[in-house]
MIKE-911255 format. One line per field, with one value per residue: residue in three letters; x negated, y, z negated of N, C-alpha, C, O, CB in turn. Coordinates in steps of 0.2 Angstrom, whole numbers, plus 5000, padded with zeros to 4 digits. Each point is the difference from the previous one (the first is absolute). Glycine has a CB too. Layout:
r	(ALA ...) $
n.px	(X ...) $
n.py	(Y ...) $
n.pz	(Z ...) $
ca.px	(X ...) $
ca.py	(Y ...) $
ca.pz	(Z ...) $
c.px	(X ...) $
c.py	(Y ...) $
c.pz	(Z ...) $
o.px	(X ...) $
o.py	(Y ...) $
o.pz	(Z ...) $
cb.px	(X ...) $
cb.py	(Y ...) $
cb.pz	(Z ...) $
//
This chain:
r	(MET PRO ASN LYS VAL ASP ILE TYR ASP TYR LYS ILE GLU ILE THR LYS LEU SER SER ASP ASP GLY GLY GLY PHE LEU ALA THR VAL PRO LYS LEU PRO GLY CYS MET SER ASP GLY GLU THR PRO ASP GLU ALA LEU ARG ASN ILE GLU ASP ALA ILE LYS CYS TRP ILE ASP THR ALA LYS GLU LEU GLY ARG ASN ILE PRO GLU PRO ASP LYS TYR LYS THR GLU ASP ASP PHE SER GLY LYS LEU THR LEU ARG MET PRO LYS MET LEU HIS LYS MET LEU ALA GLU GLN ALA GLU LYS GLU GLY CYS SER ILE ASN GLN LEU ILE LEU THR TYR ILE SER MET GLY ILE GLY ASN GLU PHE GLY ARG ASN GLN ILE SER VAL SER PHE ASP GLY ASN PHE PRO PHE TYR GLU GLU LEU ILE GLU ASN PRO TRP ASP GLU TYR ARG THR LEU ASN GLN TYR ASN ARG GLY SER SER PHE ASN LEU GLU ASN PRO MET ILE SER LYS) $
n.px	(5122 5016 5000 4999 4986 5008 4986 5003 4990 4986 4997 5001 4987 5006 4983 5004 4997 4989 5009 4992 5022 5009 4998 5008 4996 4986 5016 4986 5010 4985 5008 4990 4985 5002 5012 4992 5012 4993 5013 4996 5009 4995 5011 4993 4995 5016 5006 4986 5001 5012 4997 4986 5011 5006 4987 4998 5013 5002 4984 5002 5014 4991 4987 5012 4995 5007 5011 4991 5015 5004 4989 5014 5002 4990 5011 4987 5006 4989 4991 5001 4991 4989 4987 4998 4990 4988 4992 4984 5003 4996 5017 5002 4988 5007 5014 4994 4993 5011 5012 4989 5000 5014 5002 5005 5001 4989 5018 4995 4985 5008 5014 4988 4995 5014 5003 4989 5001 5014 4999 4990 5008 5014 4989 4994 5016 5004 5003 4982 5009 4989 5000 4996 4990 5015 4987 4988 4995 5003 4985 5002 5008 4985 4988 5004 5011 4992 5006 5019 4999 4989 5009 5010 4996 4995 5015 5009 4992 5009 5011 5015 4995 5001 4985 5006 5014 5002 5012 4990 4996 4987) $
n.py	(5168 5002 4998 4991 4995 4997 4990 5003 5015 4987 4994 4985 4996 4982 5000 4985 5002 4995 4989 5010 5004 4981 4993 5012 5012 5010 5005 5013 5010 5003 5010 4993 5005 4987 4991 4982 4995 4986 4993 4985 5010 5014 4996 5001 5016 5005 4996 5008 5016 5002 5002 5009 5013 5001 5002 5010 5005 4997 5004 5014 5002 4998 5013 5014 4991 5010 4991 4999 5004 4985 5002 5006 4984 5007 4996 4995 5013 5004 5001 5010 4980 5013 4993 5017 4987 5013 4995 5006 5002 4985 4998 5001 4989 4987 5001 5003 4993 4992 5006 4993 4988 4998 5008 5014 5014 5000 5000 4981 5004 5009 4990 4989 5009 5001 4981 4995 5012 4993 4984 5001 5007 4991 4987 5008 4996 4986 4988 4997 5004 4985 5000 4986 5017 4995 5013 4994 5008 4990 5001 5017 5004 4992 5007 5016 5007 5009 4988 5004 5011 4989 4988 5005 5005 4987 4992 5015 4993 4989 5006 4999 5008 5015 4998 5013 4995 4987 5004 4993 4982 5005) $
n.pz	(4916 5004 4985 5016 4997 5012 4990 5016 5003 4997 5016 4992 5002 4999 4994 5006 4980 5006 4992 4993 4996 4996 5017 5004 5007 4992 5007 5003 4996 5013 4992 4984 4997 4998 5012 4999 4998 4998 5005 5000 5011 5007 4990 4988 5005 5005 4985 4990 5010 4992 4985 5005 5008 4988 4995 5009 4995 4984 4999 5011 4990 4990 5006 5006 5013 5011 5003 5013 5007 4999 5013 5005 5003 5010 5012 5009 4998 4993 5015 5014 5000 4995 4994 5006 4999 4999 5006 4996 5013 4994 4996 5017 5006 4993 5005 5018 5002 4997 5012 5012 4992 5001 5015 4987 5002 4990 4993 4999 4989 4987 5002 4993 4985 4991 4998 4993 4989 4998 5005 4991 4989 5000 4993 4981 4995 5008 4990 5004 5010 5000 5016 5002 5002 5013 5009 5009 4988 4985 5002 5001 4989 4987 5008 4998 4988 5014 5011 4999 5013 5007 4999 5000 5010 5001 4996 5009 5012 4998 4995 5008 4987 5007 4987 5006 4995 4992 5010 5012 5003 5002) $
ca.px	(5003 5006 5000 5002 4995 5003 4995 4999 4997 4992 4996 4998 4995 5001 4993 4998 4994 4995 4999 4995 5004 5006 5006 5007 5002 5001 5005 4998 5003 4995 5002 5001 4993 5001 5006 5000 5003 4999 5003 4995 5002 5001 5006 4999 4997 5004 5005 4998 4998 5004 5001 4993 5001 5003 4996 4995 5003 5001 4996 4997 5005 4999 4994 4999 4996 5002 5002 4998 5005 4998 4998 5005 4998 5000 5002 4998 5002 4997 4993 5002 4996 4994 4994 4992 4995 4993 4996 4993 5000 4997 5006 5004 4997 4999 5007 5001 4995 5003 5008 4998 4998 5005 5005 5005 4997 4997 5005 5002 4995 5000 5006 4998 4995 5003 5004 4997 4998 5005 5000 4995 5001 5008 5002 4996 5004 5004 5001 4997 5004 4996 5003 4996 4995 5003 5001 4994 4994 4999 4993 4997 5003 4998 4993 5000 5008 5002 4999 5006 5003 4997 5004 5006 5001 4998 5005 5006 5000 5004 5006 5005 5001 4998 4998 5000 5006 5002 5007 5002 4997 4998) $
ca.py	(4994 4999 4994 4992 4995 4993 4995 4995 5004 5002 4996 4996 4996 4992 4995 4992 4999 4992 4996 5002 5005 4997 4997 5002 5007 5005 5006 5007 5006 5004 5008 4999 4996 4996 4999 4991 4994 4994 4995 4996 5000 5008 5001 5001 5005 5007 5000 5002 5007 5002 5002 5004 5006 5002 5001 5008 5006 5003 5002 5006 5005 5000 5004 5005 5001 5000 4994 5004 4999 4995 5003 5001 4995 5001 4996 5001 5007 5004 5000 5001 4995 5004 5003 5002 4997 5001 4994 5003 4999 4993 4995 5001 4997 4994 4997 4998 4993 4994 4999 4998 4992 4996 5001 5003 5008 5000 5001 4993 4997 5002 4998 4991 5000 5005 4995 4993 5004 5000 4993 4998 5002 4998 4992 4999 5001 4995 4991 4995 4994 4996 4998 4994 5003 4996 5004 5000 5004 5001 4998 5007 5006 4999 5001 5005 5003 5008 4999 4997 5003 4998 4994 5001 5003 4996 4995 5003 5001 4995 4999 5003 5005 5007 5002 5008 4999 4993 5000 5001 4994 5003) $
ca.pz	(5001 4997 4994 5002 5004 5003 5000 5006 5005 4999 5004 4997 5005 4998 5002 4999 4996 5002 4995 4994 4995 4995 5006 5003 5006 4996 5003 4998 5003 5001 4997 4994 4997 4994 4999 5005 4999 5005 5000 5005 5006 5001 4999 4992 4997 5002 4996 4994 5002 4998 4993 4998 5001 4993 4992 5001 5000 4993 4996 5001 4996 4992 4999 5003 5007 5007 5004 5005 5006 5005 5007 5004 5006 5007 5004 5007 5004 4995 5004 5006 5003 5004 4995 5004 4996 4999 5000 5003 5007 5002 4997 5007 5005 4999 5000 5006 5002 4998 5002 5008 4998 4999 5005 4997 4998 4995 4995 4999 4997 4992 4998 5000 4995 4994 4999 4996 4992 4995 4998 4995 4994 4999 5000 4994 4994 5003 4998 5007 5003 5003 5005 5002 5006 5006 5006 5003 4997 4993 4996 5001 4997 4993 5000 5002 4998 5005 5006 5001 5006 5006 5000 5004 5007 5006 5002 5003 5009 5002 4997 5001 4994 5000 4994 4998 4998 4999 5002 5007 5004 5009) $
c.px	(5008 5001 5002 4994 5003 4993 4999 4998 4991 4999 4996 4996 4998 4994 4999 4994 4996 5001 4998 5006 5007 5005 5006 4999 4998 5003 4996 5003 4994 5001 5001 4993 5001 5007 4999 5004 4998 5005 4997 5002 5002 5005 5000 4996 5004 5006 4996 4997 5004 5002 4993 4999 5004 4997 4997 5004 5003 4994 4997 5006 4997 4992 4999 4995 5005 5003 4999 5006 4999 4999 5006 4998 5000 5001 4995 5001 4997 4993 5001 4995 4994 4995 4995 4994 4993 4995 4992 4999 4997 5004 5005 4996 5000 5007 5002 4999 5003 5007 5000 4997 5005 5005 5007 4999 4998 5006 5000 4993 5000 5006 4998 4995 5004 5006 4996 4998 5006 5003 4997 5001 5008 5001 4994 5005 5005 4998 4996 5006 4995 5003 4996 4993 5000 5000 4993 4994 5000 4994 4996 5002 4996 4994 4998 5007 5001 5000 5010 5004 4996 5002 5005 5003 4998 5004 5009 4998 5003 5007 5008 5003 4996 4997 5000 5007 5003 5006 5000 4995 4996 5003) $
c.py	(5000 4995 4993 4998 4994 4996 4997 5004 5000 4994 4995 4995 4992 4997 4993 5001 4995 4997 5000 5007 4997 4997 5005 5008 5004 5005 5006 5005 5004 5009 5000 4997 4996 4995 4993 4996 4994 4995 4994 4999 5008 5002 5003 5007 5008 5001 5002 5007 5004 5002 5004 5006 5004 5002 5005 5006 5002 5001 5006 5006 5001 5005 5007 5001 5000 4994 5000 4997 4993 5002 4999 4996 5003 4997 4999 5005 5004 5002 4999 4993 5003 4999 5004 4998 5002 4998 5003 4997 4992 4995 4999 4997 4992 4996 5002 4996 4992 5000 4998 4993 4995 5001 5003 5007 5001 5003 4990 4997 5003 4998 4992 5000 5002 4994 4993 5004 4999 4994 4997 5002 4998 4992 4999 4999 4996 4993 4997 4997 4996 4998 4994 5003 4995 5005 5001 5004 5001 4999 5009 5007 4998 5002 5009 5005 5008 4998 4998 5004 4997 4993 4999 5002 4997 4993 5002 5000 4996 4998 5004 5005 5007 5002 5007 5002 4994 4998 4999 4995 5003 4998) $
c.pz	(4997 4995 5003 5004 5003 5002 5007 5006 5001 5005 4996 5003 4996 5002 4998 4996 5001 4993 4995 4995 5000 5006 5000 5002 4995 5006 4997 5001 5002 4997 4992 4997 4997 5000 5006 4995 5003 4999 5003 5007 5002 4998 4994 4998 5002 4995 4992 5000 4997 4993 4998 5004 4995 4994 4999 4999 4992 4995 5003 4997 4994 5000 5003 5005 5006 5003 5008 5005 5004 5007 5003 5005 5007 5006 5006 5003 4998 5004 5007 5005 5003 4996 5005 4996 5003 5000 5003 5006 5002 4998 5008 5006 5000 5001 5008 5005 5000 5003 5008 5000 5001 5004 4997 4998 4993 4993 4999 4996 4992 4998 4997 4994 4993 4998 4996 4994 4996 4999 4996 4994 4998 4997 4992 4993 5001 4997 5005 5002 5004 5006 5002 5005 5007 5007 5001 4996 4993 4998 5001 4996 4990 5000 5000 5001 5004 5007 5003 5006 5007 5001 5001 5006 5006 5001 5003 5007 5003 4998 5003 4994 5000 4993 4998 4998 5000 5003 5007 5002 5005 5005) $
o.px	(5001 4996 4999 4998 5003 4996 4996 4999 4997 5004 4996 5002 5001 5000 5003 4995 5003 5001 5001 5001 5005 5005 5000 4995 5000 4998 4999 5003 4996 4996 5002 4999 5003 5001 5000 5002 4997 5005 4994 4997 5002 5001 5002 5001 4999 5001 5004 4998 4998 5003 5000 4995 4997 5002 5000 4999 4998 5002 4997 4998 4996 4999 4995 4997 5006 4996 5004 5002 4995 5001 5004 4996 5005 4997 4996 4996 5001 4996 5005 5001 4996 5002 4998 5000 4998 4999 5000 5001 5003 5000 5001 5004 5001 5000 5005 5003 5001 5004 5004 5001 5001 5005 5006 4994 5002 4999 4998 5001 5001 5000 5002 5001 4998 5001 5002 5004 4999 5002 5004 5002 5002 5003 5000 4997 5004 4994 5003 5004 4994 5006 4994 4995 4995 5004 4995 4995 4998 4998 4998 4996 4999 4998 4996 5003 5005 5002 5001 5003 5004 5003 5001 5005 5002 5000 5004 5005 5005 5003 5000 5004 4994 5004 4999 5001 5000 5002 5005 4994 5002 4999) $
o.py	(5002 4995 4994 5004 4996 5002 4995 4998 5003 4995 5002 4998 4999 4998 4998 5003 4995 5002 4997 5002 5003 4997 5006 5001 4997 5001 5001 5000 5001 5004 5006 4994 5002 4997 5000 5000 5000 5000 4999 4996 5004 5006 5005 5004 5006 5006 5001 5002 5004 5005 5004 5003 5005 5004 5005 5005 5005 5004 5003 5005 5005 5004 5003 5005 4998 4995 5004 4995 4999 5005 4995 5001 5004 4995 5005 5002 5004 5005 4996 4999 4996 5001 4998 5000 4998 4997 5005 4994 4997 4994 4995 4997 4996 4995 4996 4998 4996 4995 4997 4997 4995 4996 4999 5002 4995 5000 4999 4997 4997 5000 4998 4995 4997 4999 4997 4998 4998 4999 4996 4996 4999 4997 4994 4998 5000 4998 4999 4998 5002 5000 5000 4997 4998 4999 4999 4997 5005 5004 5003 5004 5005 5003 5002 5002 5003 5005 4999 4997 4998 4999 4998 4998 5001 4997 4997 4999 5002 4995 5005 5004 5000 5001 5002 5004 4997 4994 4998 5001 5006 5001) $
o.pz	(4995 5000 4997 5003 4996 5004 5000 5006 5004 5001 4996 5005 4994 5005 4994 5002 5002 4994 4995 4995 5000 5000 4998 5003 4994 5006 4994 5006 4994 4998 4998 5001 4995 4995 5006 4994 5005 4995 5003 5004 4995 4998 4997 4995 4998 4998 4995 4995 4997 4999 4995 4999 4997 4996 4996 4997 4997 4996 4996 4997 4999 4995 4999 5001 5001 4999 5002 5000 5003 5002 4998 5003 5002 5000 4999 5004 5004 4998 5003 5006 5003 4994 5005 4994 5006 4994 5003 5001 5005 5003 5003 5005 5005 5004 5002 5004 5004 5000 5003 5006 5004 5000 5002 4999 4996 4994 4995 4995 4995 4994 4995 4996 4995 4994 4995 4995 4994 4994 4997 4996 4994 4996 4997 4995 4995 4999 5005 4997 5002 5000 4997 5001 5003 5004 4996 5000 4997 4995 4996 4998 4997 4995 4996 5005 5003 5003 5006 5004 5004 5006 5006 5003 5005 5005 5002 5005 5003 5002 5004 5001 5000 4996 4994 4996 5006 5002 5003 4997 5001 5006) $
cb.px	(4987 5008 5006 5014 4988 5016 5005 5010 5015 4993 5004 5005 4992 5012 4991 5010 5002 4988 5000 4981 4987 4994 4997 5013 5011 4992 5014 4989 5016 5003 5006 5013 4992 4991 5008 4985 5011 4982 5014 4999 5002 4995 5003 4998 4989 4997 5004 5000 4997 4998 5010 5000 5003 5006 4998 4993 5004 5008 5001 4995 5014 5010 5000 5007 4983 4996 5002 4984 5006 5006 4984 5008 5000 4997 5016 5004 5007 5011 4989 5004 5014 5005 5003 5005 5010 5004 5011 4994 4996 4988 4999 5002 4992 4991 4998 4998 4990 4987 5001 4997 4991 4993 4988 5010 5006 4989 5010 5008 4991 4993 5007 4999 4992 4998 5004 4991 4993 5000 4999 4990 4987 5002 5003 4993 4993 5009 5009 4985 5018 4989 5011 5017 4996 5003 5015 5012 5003 5012 5001 5004 5015 5009 5004 4987 4995 4991 4983 4997 5001 4988 4994 4994 4998 4988 4987 4998 4985 4987 4990 4997 5008 5004 4996 4990 5000 4991 4999 5012 5006 4990) $
cb.py	(4993 5008 5016 4996 5007 5003 5003 4995 5005 5011 5006 5005 5015 5002 5013 4992 5011 5003 4999 4996 5009 5012 4981 4991 5001 4997 4991 4996 4999 4986 4996 5004 5005 5012 5014 4999 5008 5001 5010 4998 4983 4994 4988 4982 4986 4993 4990 4985 4994 4989 4986 4987 4991 4990 4985 4990 4992 4990 4986 4990 4992 4982 4986 4998 4995 5013 4993 5006 5013 4988 5003 5008 4987 5009 4997 4988 4994 4989 4999 5018 4999 5006 4991 5011 4993 5007 4985 5008 5016 5009 5010 5014 5014 5008 5006 5008 5012 5004 5013 5014 5009 5002 4991 4987 5010 5002 5016 5001 5001 5009 5011 5000 5006 5016 5008 4994 5011 5011 5004 5004 5010 5013 5001 5009 5010 5011 5001 4999 5006 4997 5010 4993 5006 4993 5007 5002 5000 4992 4981 4991 4997 4989 4986 4992 4990 5003 4996 4999 5013 5008 5000 5002 5008 5008 4996 5009 5001 5002 4994 4986 4990 5001 4988 4999 5013 5008 5010 5012 4986 5000) $
cb.pz	(5004 5011 4993 4999 4997 5001 4988 4989 4993 4986 5013 4990 5011 4996 5003 5010 4991 5015 5011 5015 5004 4989 5000 4988 5014 4983 5007 4994 4998 5011 5014 5001 5006 4998 4990 5012 4994 5005 4997 4987 5004 5011 5011 5005 5002 5015 5013 5001 5013 5011 5003 4999 5014 5009 5004 5012 5017 5005 5000 5015 5006 5002 4999 4989 4993 5001 4989 4997 4998 4990 5003 4994 4991 4994 4996 4996 4998 4991 4987 4992 5000 5012 4986 5010 4991 5004 4999 4990 4997 4996 4981 4990 4995 4988 4984 4993 4991 4989 4988 4999 4989 4990 5006 4998 5013 5015 5009 5017 5018 5006 5015 5018 5015 5011 5017 5014 5010 5007 5011 5013 5009 5015 5020 5011 5002 5012 4991 5000 5000 4990 5005 4998 4987 4987 5003 5010 5014 5005 5009 5013 5014 5002 5011 5000 4982 4989 4991 4984 4989 4992 4990 4988 4991 4994 4987 4984 4998 4999 4986 5007 4993 5014 5007 5012 4996 4989 4989 5005 4998 4992) $
//
């Protein structure tokens, strides 16, 4: 590793802390084990992690330990958008049948399921946002969150809004 390390090249993760953990936000650097800091706001946690990274690197140098290289930042241009996927035949059959029921392609259905899963996982670490539920299928979404795609697709059929590609109207 070169002697000069740019602390801004390291990926930083910020997580909201529960009230049991004292509230606020925790900033961690996955490449630097144990390097963390907190703050009352995400911005404060981010400002505080800068000092933690410097201290971590200085301590590692003093102890003669290796300093991990920061991950190279990747843009969307580094990815093709294509993915080959192998799955059991039964799962393929189930997806094909569900896609036919929904009136969409298997690709669109899988993309929707992946997006829902990523959205749910991402949402666990985010600040909760509330709204008044002032739309027709709100209660149904709350009761059956994994039925979102079918519910939304049902309402989509009578709407000018295109859920498969929100940028295009029907």
